[in-house]
C-alpha positions, 0 to 999 in steps of 0.5 A: 876860774875862782878869784878868790877875795876879788876885791874891787874885780881887777883880776878880771878886767887884768884876765879878760884883757888876756882874752880868757873867755873861761867862767871867771867866779868871784868870791868875796865876804864884803858886798861894797867890794863885789858892787865895784866888781861886779863890771869887771868881766866877771861871769857870777859875784858870790857873796861868803866867806872864804871859809864856807863858798858856796859852789856845790855845783861846782868842779873846783880843782886846786892846786898848789904853787910850789908844786 
């Protein structure tokens, strides 16, 4: 699962608390926010703009919540 704009990692904590055991990738443009998210349950943290996320080794599925 991709947490786009993961910030402090709160979503990682909440998702792991539900029992989620899948891969969790956090992306944020801020080094400071990624440092705060580092111990929040993410398998991988990436410093990048959401316009240029380097995930060539991943298959991403997206959905529109309105669908």
